[in-house]
C-alpha positions in Angstrom: 190.1 50.3 145.4 192.7 52.9 145.0 194.3 50.1 142.3 191.3 49.9 140.1 191.1 53.7 140.2 194.6 54.3 139.2 193.8 51.4 136.3 191.1 53.9 135.2 193.4 56.5 135.0 196.1 54.8 133.5 193.5 53.5 130.4 192.0 57.0 130.6 195.1 58.3 130.0 195.8 55.8 127.0 192.6 56.8 125.5 193.7 60.2 125.3 196.2 59.3 124.1 195.3 58.0 121.0 192.7 60.5 120.2 195.9 62.6 120.5 197.1 61.3 118.1 194.4 60.9 115.4 193.5 64.7 115.7 197.0 65.2 115.1 197.4 62.7 111.7 194.2 64.5 110.5 195.0 66.3 107.1 193.0 69.5 109.2 193.6 68.4 112.9 191.0 71.3 115.0 193.3 72.8 117.6 190.2 73.4 119.6 190.0 69.7 120.5 193.8 68.9 120.1 194.0 71.6 123.4 190.9 70.0 125.2 192.3 66.8 124.8 195.6 67.4 126.0 194.7 68.9 128.5 192.3 66.2 130.1 195.2 64.6 129.5 197.3 66.7 132.0 194.4 66.0 134.6 194.5 62.5 134.3 198.3 62.3 134.5 197.9 64.9 137.6 195.5 62.6 139.0 197.8 59.5 138.8 200.8 61.1 140.4 199.1 61.9 143.3 197.9 58.6 144.0 
């Protein structure tokens, strides 16, 4: 169970990383969206570290 949870968290972390990269490369990145994505990514990273 814990292994599947870890895999799901890692997948979510990768998705967020790609979303951050995509938003950053737009001609006019939305700073609110970027901040929200980065906060989400940090929460996921902390959850992974807690396992």
